[in-house]
C-alpha positions in Angstrom: 61.9 114.4 97.8 64.6 111.7 98.3 65.7 112.2 94.6 66.1 115.9 95.3 68.6 115.2 98.1 70.5 112.8 95.9 70.6 115.3 93.1 71.9 118.0 95.5 74.5 115.6 96.9 75.7 114.7 93.4 76.0 118.4 92.5 78.0 119.1 95.7 80.4 116.2 95.0 80.8 117.2 91.3 81.4 120.8 92.2 84.0 119.8 94.8 85.8 117.5 92.5 85.8 119.6 89.3 86.3 122.9 91.3 89.3 121.5 93.1 90.8 120.2 89.8 90.3 123.5 88.0 91.5 125.6 91.0 94.6 123.5 91.6 95.7 123.1 88.0 94.8 126.5 86.5 95.0 128.9 89.4 97.3 127.6 92.2 100.0 125.8 90.1 100.7 128.8 87.8 100.8 131.1 90.9 103.3 128.8 92.6 105.6 128.7 89.5 105.4 132.5 89.2 106.2 133.1 92.9 108.7 130.4 93.9 111.7 128.7 92.5 111.0 125.8 90.2 111.9 123.1 92.7 109.8 124.5 95.6 106.9 125.2 93.2 107.0 121.7 91.8 107.1 120.1 95.2 104.1 122.2 96.4 102.2 121.7 93.2 102.7 118.0 93.4 101.3 117.9 96.9 98.3 120.0 95.9 97.7 117.7 92.9 97.8 114.7 95.2 95.2 116.2 97.5 93.0 117.1 94.4 93.4 113.5 93.1 92.2 112.0 96.4 89.3 114.4 96.4 88.5 113.2 92.9 88.8 109.5 93.9 86.4 109.8 96.7 83.9 111.9 94.7 84.2 109.6 91.7 83.4 106.5 93.7 80.2 108.1 95.2 79.1 109.6 91.9 79.7 106.3 90.1 77.7 104.4 92.8 74.9 107.0 92.4 74.8 106.4 88.6 74.9 102.6 89.1 71.8 102.8 91.3 70.1 105.2 89.0 67.4 103.8 86.7 68.8 105.9 83.8 72.5 105.7 83.2 74.1 106.6 79.9 77.1 108.7 78.9 77.4 110.3 82.4 78.5 107.0 83.9 81.0 106.5 81.1 82.5 109.9 81.6 82.8 109.3 85.3 84.5 106.0 84.7 87.0 107.5 82.2 87.7 110.3 84.7 88.3 107.8 87.5 90.7 105.8 85.3 92.6 109.0 84.4 93.0 109.9 88.1 94.2 106.3 88.8 96.8 106.4 86.0 98.0 109.9 86.9 98.2 109.3 90.6 99.4 105.7 90.8 101.4 105.2 87.6 102.7 108.5 86.2 103.3 110.4 89.5 105.4 107.6 91.1 107.4 107.3 87.9 108.1 111.1 87.9 108.9 111.0 91.7 111.4 108.2 91.1 113.2 110.2 88.4 113.3 113.3 90.7 114.8 111.2 93.5 117.5 109.9 91.1 118.4 113.5 90.2 117.5 115.1 86.9 120.4 116.8 85.2 119.5 119.3 82.5 119.7 117.8 79.1 119.9 114.2 80.4 117.8 111.2 79.4 116.2 111.4 82.8 115.1 115.0 82.1 113.7 114.0 78.7 111.8 111.1 80.3 110.5 113.4 83.0 109.4 115.8 80.3 107.5 113.1 78.4 105.8 111.8 81.6 104.9 115.4 82.7 103.5 116.1 79.2 101.4 113.0 79.3 100.2 113.8 82.8 99.3 117.3 81.7 97.3 116.0 78.7 95.4 113.6 81.0 94.7 116.4 83.5 93.4 118.6 80.7 91.2 115.7 79.5 89.8 115.3 83.0 89.2 119.0 83.4 87.2 119.1 80.2 85.2 116.0 81.0 84.5 117.4 84.4 83.3 120.6 82.9 81.0 118.7 80.5 79.4 117.0 83.5 79.0 120.3 85.3 77.3 121.8 82.2 75.0 118.9 81.4 74.5 117.8 85.0 75.1 114.5 86.6 71.5 113.2 86.5 69.3 113.3 83.4 66.9 116.2 83.4 63.4 114.9 84.1 60.6 116.1 81.9 57.9 118.0 83.8 54.3 117.8 82.8 
């Protein structure tokens, strides 16, 4: 029975994490950019991505701990570790670099604009990677399926 509660808890955490990531990135952000001016949409999207990243950090820690205490680990643990690293890089490396460029002012066609574009592109690729890895975990489940007799 205890395993059942753990499995349900893991499903809830994974659903919260991956659901928030997909909703923020593929529903909310496009709507913001269609509805608001670019600066306002970017500011709000950045805040939403930050909230989603912190949800991911909390969920990742608990899911990784669950896998570490599990008798059978495997590729799920590695996927969770990669996803955690992607969040850490995005939130604590790329995002501050982009914020610094924005604060300095980005003139269209400037080197700052080009650098911001490169960082944003890398951030987008990492976000897509995490979205796909999260979807893989949702599809295969967080715990190995136990054979029933």
